[in-house]
DRENSE-728351 format. One line per 10 residues: for each residue x negated, y negated, z of N, C-alpha, C, O. Coordinates in steps of 0.1 Angstrom, whole numbers, plus 5000, padded with zeros to 4 digits. Atoms other than C-alpha are relative to their C-alpha. Example, Ala and Ser with C-alpha at 12.3 -4.5 7.8 and 13.67 -1.06 7.14 Angstrom:
# DRENSE-728351
4991:5012:5000:4877:5045:5078:4991:4988:5000:4981:4988:5007  5009:5011:5000:4863:5011:5071:5008:4989:5008:5003:4978:5009
# end
This chain:
# DRENSE-728351
5000:4998:4985:9617:9535:4690:5013:5005:5005:5024:5003:4999  4989:4994:4995:9641:9555:4710:5010:4990:5007:5005:4979:5011  4990:5008:4994:9673:9540:4724:4999:5001:5015:4993:5011:5020  5000:4999:4986:9678:9533:4761:5007:5013:5005:5002:5020:5014  4993:4987:4996:9703:9562:4763:4991:5012:4998:4991:5021:5006  5009:4988:5003:9678:9586:4747:4989:5001:5011:4985:5012:5015  5011:5000:4990:9651:9575:4771:5005:5005:5014:4998:5013:5020  4995:4996:4987:9673:9579:4802:5003:5015:5000:5002:5022:5010  4997:4985:5000:9684:9614:4790:4987:5008:5000:4987:5018:5006  5012:4993:5000:9648:9624:4784:4994:5000:5015:4988:5010:5019
5005:5000:4986:9640:9614:4820:5008:5011:5008:5002:5018:5016  4992:4990:4993:9669:9635:4833:4996:5015:4996:4996:5024:5004  5004:4987:5005:9657:9664:4811:4986:5004:5002:4981:5015:4999  5014:4998:4998:9621:9661:4821:4993:5003:4987:4984:5012:4986  5005:4996:5013:9612:9661:4784:4995:4987:4993:5000:4976:4995  5006:5011:5007:9590:9638:4762:5009:4996:4988:5017:5005:4983  4993:5004:5013:9604:9618:4732:4989:4999:4990:4980:4990:4992  5011:5001:5010:9582:9623:4701:4998:4986:4995:5008:4979:4991  5003:5014:5005:9565:9591:4691:5003:4989:5009:5001:4977:5005  4996:5011:4991:9577:9572:4721:4991:5002:5013:4993:5012:5020
5009:4999:4988:9551:9566:4749:5005:4992:5012:4997:4987:5020  4994:5008:4989:9575:9549:4773:4998:5006:5013:4995:5018:5014  5000:4995:4986:9573:9552:4811:5012:4994:5007:5018:4984:5002  4990:5006:4992:9598:9545:4838:4995:4997:5014:4988:5005:5020  5003:5004:4986:9595:9527:4871:5011:5003:5009:5023:5002:5005  4990:4997:4990:9613:9535:4902:5001:4988:5010:4991:4986:5017  4999:5013:4993:9626:9503:4919:4997:5002:5015:4991:4994:5021  5001:4998:4986:9627:9518:4954:4986:5004:5005:4983:5003:5017  5013:4996:4996:9591:9532:4954:4989:4992:4994:4978:4992:5000  5011:5008:5006:9572:9509:4931:4991:5009:4992:4980:5004:4988
5008:4990:5008:9559:9540:4912:5005:5000:4986:5017:4999:4983  4995:4997:5014:9560:9545:4874:4995:5014:4995:4984:5018:4999  5002:4986:5003:9561:9579:4858:5002:5002:4985:5008:4994:4978  4997:4995:5013:9561:9598:4825:5014:5007:5001:5018:5011:5012  4987:4993:5000:9595:9613:4815:4999:5015:5004:5008:5020:5009  5002:4985:4997:9580:9648:4820:4996:5002:5015:4994:5013:5019  5004:4999:4986:9571:9640:4857:5009:5010:5007:5021:5010:5006  4992:4990:4993:9581:9669:4879:5007:4995:5013:5014:5002:5020  4994:5005:4988:9592:9646:4907:5015:4999:4999:5021:5000:4989  4985:5001:4999:9628:9643:4919:5005:4988:4992:4999:4977:4993
4995:5011:5008:9648:9621:4896:5007:4989:5008:5015:4993:5017  4994:5011:4992:9658:9587:4910:5014:4997:4994:5018:5002:4984  4987:5004:5005:9693:9572:4907:4998:4991:4988:4988:4983:4988  5001:5008:5012:9700:9555:4874:4998:4985:5003:4990:4979:4996  5000:5014:4998:9704:9521:4889:4986:4996:5006:4983:4984:5006  5014:5003:4995:9668:9523:4904:4989:5002:4989:4978:5001:4992  5009:4998:5011:9652:9531:4870:4998:4988:4992:5007:4981:4988  5003:5011:5009:9634:9505:4850:4991:5006:4989:4981:5013:4992  5007:4995:5011:9622:9513:4815:4989:4991:4995:4991:4979:4994  5011:5008:5006:9589:9501:4800:4994:5007:4988:4993:5019:4987
5005:4994:5012:9575:9506:4765:4987:5006:5002:4983:5016:4995  5014:4995:4998:9540:9511:4778:4996:5000:5015:5003:4993:5022  5004:5001:4986:9522:9518:4811:4995:4986:5004:4997:4982:5015  5004:5014:4997:9507:9483:4808:5011:4991:5004:5009:4983:5014  4989:5008:4996:9541:9467:4810:5004:5003:5015:5008:4995:5022  4997:4996:4986:9548:9487:4842:4990:4994:5010:4994:4989:5020  5011:5005:4992:9515:9477:4857:5002:4985:5002:5000:4980:5013  4999:5015:4999:9521:9440:4849:5012:4996:5008:5013:4985:5012  4988:5002:4991:9554:9443:4868:4998:5005:5014:5007:5005:5022  5004:4996:4986:9536:9456:4899:5003:5014:5003:5002:5018:5015
4998:4986:4998:9544:9493:4895:4986:5007:5000:4977:5004:4993  5012:4993:4999:9517:9518:4905:5002:5014:4993:5013:5019:4992  4999:4987:5007:9509:9550:4885:5002:5011:5009:4997:5012:5020  4997:4988:4993:9523:9583:4897:4988:5009:5002:4980:5010:4992  5011:4991:4997:9498:9607:4913:5003:5014:4995:4993:5022:4994  4997:4987:5005:9516:9637:4899:4999:5001:4985:4994:5011:4980  5000:4999:5015:9521:9630:4862:4989:4992:4993:4987:4993:4981  5011:5008:5006:9492:9605:4857:5003:4993:4987:4998:4996:4977  4995:5006:5012:9509:9582:4833:4989:4991:4993:4991:4987:4982  5011:5008:5006:9476:9563:4826:4991:5009:4991:4983:5003:4984
5008:4992:5009:9462:9593:4807:4992:5011:5007:4995:5014:5019  5008:4988:4995:9436:9620:4813:4993:4996:5012:4984:4988:5012  5006:5003:4987:9427:9619:4849:4985:5004:5000:4977:4999:5008  5014:4995:5000:9394:9637:4840:4991:4990:4994:4979:4991:4996  5009:5010:5006:9381:9608:4820:4994:4991:5011:5001:4986:5019  5007:5007:4989:9355:9592:4842:5005:4985:5002:5007:4981:5013  4996:5014:4998:9365:9556:4835:5014:4999:5005:5017:4990:5013  4986:5000:4995:9402:9563:4840:5001:5004:5014:5008:4997:5022  4999:4996:4986:9396:9581:4872:4995:4989:5009:5000:4987:5020  5005:5010:4992:9375:9553:4885:5009:4988:5001:5011:4983:5012
4991:5011:4999:9400:9526:4876:5012:5004:5009:5017:4996:5016  4989:4995:4992:9428:9547:4892:4996:4999:5015:5004:4995:5023  5004:5001:4986:9407:9549:4924:4999:4986:5004:5002:4983:5016  5000:5015:4996:9402:9511:4923:5014:4995:5002:5017:4987:5011  4986:5004:4998:9440:9507:4919:5004:5004:5014:5011:4997:5021  4996:4995:4987:9445:9529:4950:4994:4991:5011:5000:4988:5021  5006:5008:4990:9420:9508:4969:5007:4986:5001:5009:4981:5012  4993:5013:5000:9437:9475:4959:5014:5002:5007:5018:4993:5014  4987:4998:4995:9471:9490:4968:4999:5002:5016:5008:4997:5023  5001:4997:4985:9459:9502:5003:4994:4988:5008:4996:4988:5020
5007:5010:4992:9439:9471:5012:5010:4990:5006:5020:4986:5000  4992:5010:4993:9454:9447:5037:4999:4986:4993:5008:4978:4993  5003:5012:5008:9438:9418:5018:4994:5004:4987:4987:5014:4986  5005:4996:5013:9430:9418:4981:4985:5000:5000:4979:4990:5003  5014:4999:5001:9395:9431:4976:4994:4990:4990:5000:4987:4980  5007:5009:5010:9370:9407:4959:4994:5009:4989:4993:5021:4990  5006:4993:5011:9354:9416:4926:4987:5006:5004:4983:5017:5000  5013:4995:4995:9321:9421:4944:5002:5013:5008:4995:5022:5006  4997:4988:4992:9337:9446:4968:5004:5012:4991:5000:5023:4993  4996:4990:5009:9353:9465:4939:4988:5005:4992:4987:5017:4989
5012:4996:5008:9320:9465:4920:4992:5010:5009:4986:5020:5004  5007:4991:4991:9303:9481:4951:5006:5013:5001:4999:5023:5001  4993:4988:4999:9329:9507:4953:4999:5009:4988:4998:5021:4989  5000:4992:5012:9328:9517:4917:4986:5003:4994:4984:5012:4987  5013:4999:5005:9291:9513:4911:4998:4994:4986:4988:4995:4980  5001:5007:5013:9298:9492:4880:4997:4985:5003:4999:4980:5014  5002:5015:4999:9287:9456:4874:5014:4993:4999:5023:4999:4994  4987:5007:5000:9314:9430:4877:5005:4999:4986:5017:5000:4983  4995:5001:5014:9315:9425:4839:5005:5013:4995:5015:5013:4988  4996:4987:5005:9317:9462:4832:5013:5004:5006:5022:5010:5000
4987:4997:4993:9344:9466:4858:5012:4993:4994:5022:4999:4992  4989:5007:5006:9365:9439:4843:5004:5006:4987:5016:5008:4984  4998:4995:5014:9362:9454:4808:5007:5014:5002:5017:5016:4995  4994:4987:4998:9370:9490:4820:5014:4999:5006:5023:5007:5002  4987:5001:4993:9399:9479:4843:5010:4996:4990:5021:5001:4989  4991:5006:5010:9415:9459:4815:5003:5011:4989:5014:5012:4984  4998:4990:5010:9410:9488:4790:5010:5011:5004:5018:5016:4996  4991:4990:4994:9429:9512:4813:5013:4994:5004:5024:4999:5001  4987:5006:4994:9454:9490:4831:5006:4989:4992:5018:4986:4994  4995:5011:5008:9458:9462:4806:5000:4986:5006:5003:4976:4999
5002:5013:4994:9452:9435:4831:4988:5000:5009:4982:5011:5011  5012:5001:4991:9424:9423:4854:5003:5005:5014:5014:5006:5018  4998:4996:4986:9418:9436:4889:5007:4989:5008:5016:4992:5017  4993:5011:4993:9429:9401:4902:5015:5000:4997:5023:4999:5006  4986:5000:5004:9461:9403:4882:5008:5012:5006:5019:5010:5010  4994:4988:4994:9468:9438:4895:5003:4997:5015:5013:5001:5020  4999:5003:4985:9462:9426:4931:5012:4991:5002:5020:4993:5011  4989:5010:4999:9486:9397:4926:5014:5007:4998:5023:5005:5005  4987:4993:5003:9513:9420:4911:5004:5009:5011:5015:5010:5015  4997:4991:4988:9510:9445:4940:5004:4992:5012:5014:4996:5018
4996:5008:4988:9512:9418:4966:5014:4994:4998:5022:4992:5007  4987:5006:5003:9542:9402:4948:5011:5011:5003:5021:5008:5008  4990:4989:4998:9560:9436:4948:5002:5003:5015:5013:5005:5020  4999:4999:4986:9552:9440:4985:5008:4990:5006:5017:4992:5015  4992:5011:4994:9566:9406:4993:5015:5002:4997:5023:4999:5005  4986:4998:5003:9598:9414:4974:5006:5011:5009:5017:5009:5013  4994:4989:4992:9602:9447:4993:5002:4995:5015:5012:4998:5021  4999:5005:4986:9595:9430:5027:5011:4990:5001:5019:4990:5011  4989:5010:5000:9618:9401:5019:5014:5007:5000:5023:5003:5007  4988:4992:5001:9645:9426:5009:5004:5007:5013:5016:5008:5017
4998:4993:4988:9641:9444:5042:5002:4990:5012:5001:4994:5024  4996:5010:4990:9649:9411:5061:4989:4996:5009:4992:4991:5020  5010:5005:4992:9615:9405:5075:4999:4985:5000:5004:4978:4991  5001:5015:5000:9607:9369:5085:4990:4997:4989:4982:5005:4984  5009:5004:5011:9588:9349:5059:4986:5001:5004:4977:5005:4996  5014:4999:4996:9557:9347:5080:4995:5014:5000:4984:5017:4996  5004:4986:5000:9556:9385:5086:4999:5005:4986:4990:5013:4983  5001:4996:5014:9564:9391:5049:4988:4996:4993:4981:5004:4986  5013:5005:5006:9535:9370:5038:4988:5008:5005:4980:5011:4998  5011:4992:4994:9512:9388:5062:4999:5014:4995:4989:5019:4991
5000:4986:5005:9523:9423:5052:4997:5001:4986:4992:5011:4981  5002:5000:5015:9521:9414:5015:4986:4996:4997:4982:4998:4985  5014:5003:5003:9485:9402:5019:4998:4986:4995:4988:4982:4990  5002:5014:5004:9491:9365:5013:4994:4993:5012:4996:4996:5024  5007:5007:4989:9471:9340:5033:5009:4992:5009:5007:4990:5020  4990:5008:4993:9501:9319:5043:5013:5000:4993:5015:5005:4982  4987:5000:5007:9538:9314:5037:5000:4990:4989:5008:4991:4980  5000:5009:5011:9529:9284:5015:4995:5007:4987:5000:5004:4976  5004:4992:5012:9510:9308:4992:5011:5008:4995:5012:5010:4983  4989:4992:5004:9539:9331:4992:5011:4992:4993:5016:4996:4983
4991:5009:5007:9562:9302:4983:4996:4997:4986:5004:4996:4977  5005:5004:5013:9540:9292:4955:5001:5011:4990:5006:5009:4978  4999:4988:5010:9538:9327:4939:5015:5003:4998:5019:5006:4986  4986:4996:5001:9575:9334:4946:5008:4990:4991:5016:4994:4983  4993:5010:5008:9587:9302:4931:4997:5001:4985:5006:4998:4977  5003:4998:5014:9569:9310:4899:5005:5013:4994:5007:5014:4982  4997:4986:5006:9579:9347:4896:5014:5004:5003:5019:5013:4996  4986:4995:4997:9613:9351:4913:5011:4991:4995:5022:4995:4994  4990:5009:5005:9630:9320:4900:5008:4994:5012:5018:4987:5009  4993:5006:4988:9642:9311:4936:4990:5000:5011:4979:5006:5011
5008:5001:4988:9627:9303:4970:5000:5014:5007:5009:5022:5005  5001:4987:4993:9615:9333:4991:5012:5003:5009:5017:5014:5010  4989:4998:4991:9642:9327:5016:5013:5004:4993:5021:5012:4998  4988:4996:5008:9669:9329:4989:4999:5014:4995:5008:5022:4995  5001:4986:5005:9654:9361:4975:5002:5010:5012:5009:5020:5010  4999:4991:4989:9651:9377:5010:5015:5002:5004:5019:5012:5007  4985:5000:4996:9688:9368:5016:5008:5003:4988:5021:5000:4988  4992:4996:5012:9698:9379:4981:5009:4989:4995:5021:4992:4992  4992:5011:5005:9709:9345:4970:5009:4993:5010:5017:4985:5007  4993:5007:4989:9722:9333:5004:4999:4985:4997:4989:4979:4994
4999:5015:5002:9733:9296:5002:5001:4996:4985:5002:4984:4982  4998:5003:5014:9737:9299:4964:5015:5003:4997:5021:5013:5002  4986:4998:5005:9772:9295:4949:5000:5004:4986:4995:4996:4977  5000:4995:5014:9777:9315:4917:5014:5003:4996:5022:5010:5002  4988:4997:5006:9807:9316:4895:4997:5012:4990:4986:5012:4984  5002:4989:5010:9811:9348:4874:5013:5004:4995:5024:5002:5000  4988:4994:5006:9835:9365:4851:4995:5011:4991:4984:5011:4986  5003:4989:5009:9836:9397:4831:5010:5000:4989:5022:5000:4991  4992:5001:5012:9850:9395:4796:4997:5012:4990:4986:5018:4992  5003:4990:5009:9853:9420:4768:4996:4994:4986:5002:4984:4982
5004:5004:5013:9835:9417:4735:5000:5013:4991:5003:5024:4996  5000:4989:5009:9832:9439:4704:4988:5009:5003:4987:5021:4998  5012:4992:4997:9798:9452:4718:5001:5005:5014:4991:5010:5019  4999:4995:4986:9811:9460:4753:5004:4989:5009:5007:4978:5005  4996:5010:4989:9818:9443:4786:4988:4990:5001:4977:4994:5000  5010:5011:4998:9800:9410:4792:5002:4993:5013:5013:4988:5016  5000:5008:4988:9792:9395:4826:4993:4987:4998:4981:4987:4994  5005:5013:5001:9786:9358:4826:5000:4994:5014:5010:4994:5021  5001:5006:4987:9774:9340:4858:4993:4986:4999:4984:4985:4990  5007:5013:5000:9764:9304:4865:4998:4995:5014:5007:4997:5023
5002:5007:4988:9749:9285:4893:5003:4985:4998:5009:4982:4988  4997:5014:5001:9752:9248:4900:4992:4994:4989:4995:4983:4984  5009:5005:5011:9724:9243:4874:5005:5004:4986:5001:4997:4976  4996:4995:5013:9740:9263:4846:5001:5015:4999:5000:5021:5010  4999:4985:5001:9745:9298:4832:4987:5006:5003:4977:5003:4997  5012:4994:4995:9720:9320:4849:4999:5015:4996:4989:5021:4998  5000:4986:5003:9730:9355:4837:5011:5003:4989:5022:4998:4990  4991:4994:5010:9746:9371:4806:4995:5014:4998:4985:5016:4992  5004:4986:5001:9745:9409:4807:5011:5007:4992:5023:5004:4993  4990:4993:5008:9762:9434:4784:4998:5015:5003:4987:5020:5005
5001:4986:4997:9771:9470:4791:5013:5007:4996:5023:5001:4992  4988:4992:5003:9796:9498:4786:5010:5000:5011:5022:5001:5008  4991:4999:4988:9811:9498:4821:5000:4987:5008:4989:4984:5014  5000:5012:4992:9822:9466:4837:4997:5001:5015:4992:4992:5021  5003:4998:4986:9820:9481:4871:4985:5001:5003:4981:4997:5014  5015:4999:4998:9783:9489:4867:4994:4986:4999:4985:4982:5006  5005:5014:5001:9777:9453:4855:5002:4992:5013:4994:4985:5018  4996:5007:4987:9795:9440:4886:4992:5005:5011:4987:4997:5020  5008:4994:4989:9777:9464:4909:4985:4994:5000:4980:4991:5010  5013:5005:5001:9743:9453:4896:4999:4986:5004:4989:4981:5010
5000:5014:4997:9752:9417:4898:5001:4997:5015:4994:4989:5021  4998:5001:4986:9765:9420:4934:4988:5004:5008:4986:4999:5019  5011:4996:4992:9735:9439:4945:4988:4990:4999:4981:4988:5009  5010:5009:5001:9711:9414:4931:5002:4987:5008:4993:4981:5013  4997:5013:4994:9729:9384:4946:5011:5003:5012:5021:4996:5013  4991:4996:4990:9746:9401:4976:5002:4989:5011:5013:4989:5018  4999:5010:4990:9740:9371:4998:5007:4987:4995:5009:4978:5002  4994:5012:5006:9755:9345:4974:5015:4999:5002:5021:5010:5004  4986:5002:5000:9789:9330:4976:5005:5001:4986:5002:4993:4977  4995:4998:5013:9808:9343:4946:5013:4993:4998:5023:4995:5006
4988:5009:5002:9834:9319:4932:5007:5005:4988:5001:5010:4978  4993:4997:5012:9862:9325:4908:4997:4990:4989:4992:4979:4992  5002:5009:5011:9861:9309:4874:5010:4989:5000:5020:4989:5007  4990:5010:5002:9878:9277:4865:5001:4997:4985:4995:5004:4977  4997:5002:5014:9890:9263:4832:4987:4996:4992:4986:5001:4980  5012:5004:5007:9857:9247:4822:4990:5012:4999:4984:5014:4988  5009:4988:5001:9837:9279:4831:5006:5010:4990:4999:5016:4983  4993:4991:5009:9863:9300:4812:4996:4996:4985:4995:5005:4977  5004:5005:5013:9855:9279:4781:4986:5004:4996:4983:5008:4985  5014:4996:5002:9818:9286:4785:4999:5015:4998:4991:5020:4989
5000:4986:5002:9825:9323:4788:5005:5004:4986:4999:5012:4980  4994:4998:5013:9846:9322:4757:4990:4997:4989:4989:5004:4979  5011:5003:5010:9817:9306:4738:4990:5011:4999:4985:5014:4989  5009:4989:5000:9794:9334:4749:5005:5011:4992:4998:5018:4984  4994:4989:5007:9818:9360:4736:5000:4997:4985:4998:5006:4977  5000:5003:5014:9821:9341:4703:4986:5001:4994:4985:5006:4982  5014:4998:5004:9783:9341:4700:4997:5015:4997:4989:5018:4988  5002:4986:5002:9785:9379:4702:5008:5005:4988:5003:5012:4980  4991:4994:5009:9815:9386:4681:5000:4993:4986:5001:4999:4976  5000:5008:5013:9813:9358:4654:4991:4988:5001:4996:4977:5002
5010:5011:4997:9781:9338:4658:5001:4988:4990:4997:4977:4994  5000:5011:5009:9787:9317:4627:5011:4989:5003:5011:4978:4997  4991:5010:4996:9816:9300:4644:4994:4989:5009:4999:4978:5010  5007:5010:4992:9791:9282:4666:4989:4994:4992:4979:5000:4988  5009:5006:5009:9773:9257:4645:4988:4993:5007:4978:4990:5000  5011:5006:4993:9751:9242:4672:4992:5010:5008:4998:5021:5011  5008:4991:4992:9723:9258:4692:5007:5001:5014:5011:4991:5019  4994:4999:4987:9737:9272:4725:4994:4991:5010:5001:4985:5019  5007:5008:4990:9711:9252:4745:5005:4985:4999:5004:4978:5009  4994:5014:5001:9728:9220:4731:5014:4999:5004:5020:4989:5006
4986:4999:4996:9762:9232:4741:5003:5004:5014:5013:5000:5020  4998:4994:4987:9758:9250:4774:4989:4997:5009:4977:4997:5005  5011:5002:4990:9739:9242:4806:4995:5013:5003:5002:5023:5006  5006:4988:4997:9714:9269:4812:4991:4999:5013:4984:4989:5014  5009:4999:4988:9697:9279:4845:4990:5011:4997:4993:5023:5000  5010:4990:5004:9666:9297:4832:4988:4999:5009:4981:4989:5010  5010:4999:4989:9642:9308:4859:4990:5011:4997:4994:5022:4993  5010:4990:5003:9609:9326:4854:4986:4994:5002:4985:4982:5006  5014:5005:4999:9571:9322:4853:4999:4989:4989:5007:4988:4980  5003:5010:5010:9556:9294:4833:4999:5006:4986:5004:5000:4976
5001:4994:5013:9547:9318:4805:5013:5005:4995:5017:5003:4983  4986:4996:5004:9582:9333:4805:5008:4989:4995:5015:4990:4985  4992:5012:5005:9597:9299:4802:4995:4995:4986:5004:4991:4978  5005:5003:5014:9574:9292:4772:5006:5009:4990:5011:5004:4979  4995:4990:5010:9585:9324:4755:5015:4997:4998:5020:4997:4987  4986:5001:5001:9622:9319:4763:5004:4987:4992:5014:4986:4985  4997:5013:5008:9621:9282:4750:4997:5002:4985:5005:4997:4977  5003:4998:5014:9605:9294:4718:5010:5009:4993:5014:5007:4982  4990:4991:5006:9631:9321:4713:5012:4992:4996:5019:4995:4986  4988:5008:5003:9658:9294:4714:4998:4991:4987:5008:4985:4983
5002:5008:5012:9642:9277:4684:5001:5008:4987:5000:5003:4976  4999:4992:5011:9646:9307:4661:5014:4999:4994:5024:5001:5001  4986:5003:5006:9675:9299:4637:5008:5013:4999:5002:5024:4997  4991:4989:5002:9705:9322:4635:4997:5006:4987:4996:5000:4976  5002:4993:5013:9700:9349:4609:4985:5003:4997:4982:5009:4987  5014:4998:5002:9662:9348:4612:4994:5008:5011:4999:5009:5022  5007:4992:4989:9637:9370:4631:4985:4996:5000:4980:4990:4990  5014:5001:4999:9601:9368:4642:4994:5013:5007:5001:5020:5014  5007:4989:4993:9576:9395:4653:4995:4995:5013:4993:4983:5015  5007:5004:4988:9561:9396:4687:4987:4993:4998:4984:4983:5004
5013:5007:5003:9528:9387:4672:5002:4986:4995:4994:4977:4999  4998:5013:5006:9542:9358:4652:5004:4990:5011:5000:4978:5011  4996:5009:4989:9558:9344:4684:4988:4996:5008:4987:4985:5013  5012:5002:4992:9525:9348:4703:4992:4989:4993:4986:4980:4999  5007:5010:5008:9508:9328:4675:5006:4986:5001:4999:4976:5003  4992:5012:4999:9535:9302:4676:4997:4993:5013:4998:4980:5014  5002:5006:4987:9528:9297:4713:4985:4996:5002:4982:4991:5013  5014:5003:4999:9491:9293:4706:4992:5011:5008:4981:5008:5013  5006:4989:4993:9483:9327:4723:5000:5012:4991:5008:5022:4994  4999:4989:5010:9476:9351:4694:4997:5014:5006:5001:5024:4999
5003:4987:4994:9464:9379:4717:5010:5004:5010:5009:5014:5017  4990:4997:4989:9495:9378:4740:5012:5006:4995:5023:5005:5001  4988:4994:5005:9519:9398:4719:5007:5009:5010:5019:5010:5011  4994:4991:4990:9524:9424:4746:5006:4992:5012:5017:4996:5016  4994:5008:4990:9530:9397:4772:5013:4993:4995:5022:4992:5003  4988:5006:5006:9555:9381:4748:5011:5011:5001:5023:5008:5004  4990:4989:4999:9573:9415:4746:5005:5002:5014:5017:5004:5015  4996:4998:4986:9574:9418:4784:5009:4988:5004:5019:4990:5011  4991:5011:4997:9589:9383:4787:5013:5001:4993:5024:4998:4999  4988:4997:5007:9615:9392:4761:5008:5010:5008:5021:5009:5010
4994:4990:4992:9623:9423:4782:5006:4995:5013:5015:5001:5019  4996:5005:4987:9627:9402:4813:5011:4989:4999:5016:4984:5009  4989:5010:5002:9653:9378:4797:5013:5004:5006:5017:5016:5004  4987:4997:4994:9685:9377:4817:5012:4994:4992:5023:4997:4996  4989:5007:5007:9705:9356:4792:5002:5005:4986:4997:4999:4976  4997:4994:5014:9717:9378:4763:5006:4990:4991:5015:4982:4996  4995:5009:5011:9724:9359:4731:4997:4985:5002:4994:4978:4993  5004:5014:4998:9718:9325:4748:4986:4998:4998:4981:4987:4993  5015:5000:5002:9681:9332:4749:4998:5012:4990:4997:5023:4995  4998:4989:5009:9681:9353:4717:4987:5009:4998:4981:5008:4987
5011:4990:5001:9654:9379:4724:5003:5011:4989:4994:5018:4985  4996:4990:5010:9673:9401:4699:4994:4997:4987:4994:5005:4978  5006:5004:5013:9657:9381:4671:4985:5003:4999:4979:4999:4989  5014:4996:5001:9622:9395:4679:5000:5014:4996:5006:5023:5002  5002:4986:5006:9612:9426:4659:4986:5003:4999:4977:4995:5002  5014:4996:5002:9581:9446:4653:4994:4994:4987:5002:4988:4979  5006:5007:5012:9556:9434:4627:5005:5006:4987:5005:4999:4977  4995:4994:5012:9569:9459:4602:5015:4998:4998:5021:5003:4988  4986:5004:5001:9604:9445:4607:5010:5010:5007:5022:5007:5007  4991:4991:4993:9617:9475:4626:5004:4995:5014:4998:4986:5020
4994:5005:4988:9638:9471:4657:4992:5007:5012:4989:5019:5011  5007:4995:4988:9620:9476:4691:5011:5000:5011:5023:4999:5008  4991:4999:4989:9635:9479:4725:5009:4988:5002:5005:4977:4999  4991:5011:4997:9664:9457:4737:5006:5004:5014:5011:5015:5015  4996:4998:4986:9674:9454:4774:5015:5005:5000:5018:5013:5009  4986:4996:5000:9711:9459:4764:5003:5010:4989:5015:5012:4985  4998:4989:5010:9706:9487:4738:4996:4996:4986:5000:4985:4981  5004:5003:5014:9690:9488:4704:5011:4999:4990:5011:4991:4981  4988:5000:5009:9724:9495:4688:5006:4986:5000:5010:4981:4990  4995:5014:4999:9736:9461:4701:4991:4990:4993:4996:4981:4987
5009:5009:5007:9705:9444:4689:5002:5001:4985:5002:4990:4978  4998:4999:5014:9711:9458:4654:5013:4993:4996:5013:4986:4985  4987:5006:5004:9747:9447:4654:5000:4985:5001:5005:4978:4992  5001:5014:4999:9739:9412:4666:4992:4994:4988:4996:4984:4982  5007:5005:5012:9713:9408:4638:5008:5001:4987:5007:4992:4979  4992:4998:5012:9736:9422:4612:5010:4988:4999:5013:4983:4988  4990:5010:5000:9763:9397:4622:4994:4986:4996:5000:4978:4989  5006:5012:5002:9739:9368:4622:4995:4998:4985:4994:4987:4980  5005:5000:5014:9726:9377:4587:5012:4999:4990:5009:4996:4978  4989:5001:5009:9761:9378:4572:5002:4986:4995:5000:4977:5003
4997:5013:5005:9771:9349:4550:5010:4993:5010:5020:5000:5014  4992:5007:4990:9788:9322:4572:5015:4999:4995:5023:4997:5004  4986:5001:5005:9819:9322:4549:5007:5013:4999:5018:5014:4994  4994:4987:5002:9825:9359:4551:5011:5002:5010:5017:5013:5010
# end
């Protein structure tokens, strides 16, 4: 699989990458495209990479009308599903399965099968993803909670609270205000794999990100939590940051599992929480495939969903998604770069007395 840098360059060059079927989503529009899309290129910070169109759809992104990332627009089933997607996107309230069946001319059972075959999720799941993205956009634009719920197609603010609590990791009011009333300590330290930003809330460490440019890490962090009160580190926090750096540079120095040593503030959906908890049980120096982890969770058909949960992990090395590989043992994507993933695995596999 191509590296993040190669994918981003392919987007800039409007060129495909042989053997890589990735797509990219644009945060500001909610659209996802092929790298060859003729549309104007978004700013780097607004680009989100996905291994497959299914992952983009599951995150609430809509297929581009210019490059048709779902495939051949001429295929009758694909064209019908895309039309249904447009209907769901445009509807003020999520259409029922009966209404979608009437529009498509398909039975409810056939519609479910065809929709899943093209989009990877059910019409209901697609509708929820679209409404969730609408809610995020409206909340970001400082709408009131009641108006945001209405514009996003939710029946009430309580329904919005329920969905947001499961998917955003914080209350809607906090998301709308970008972390307002939250106090976060943060620090940026240097490791052998680049700059590392560590942040913690009152509950524990909530973010560990790795990158080449500390200013970019800080910018992304401040943008995500622009309403939070940012606090300087203290001696106890500095010790936790140092432990994170040690896990990156010399993991064998840490003999206990990070979850037993550091307080973690891990927020996500119920399924994401299951995946992230399972990741923390993989011993240092060992790996699992996406499929094997799905089986371990009792969901053998959920390998793709497992991959997406890994890609959504905010806590590099503390929640060791780098220990998940393809079934053939090859390295797949990594939020902070495949090269860093390879380096982390190599270090963890080295003899502890080396």
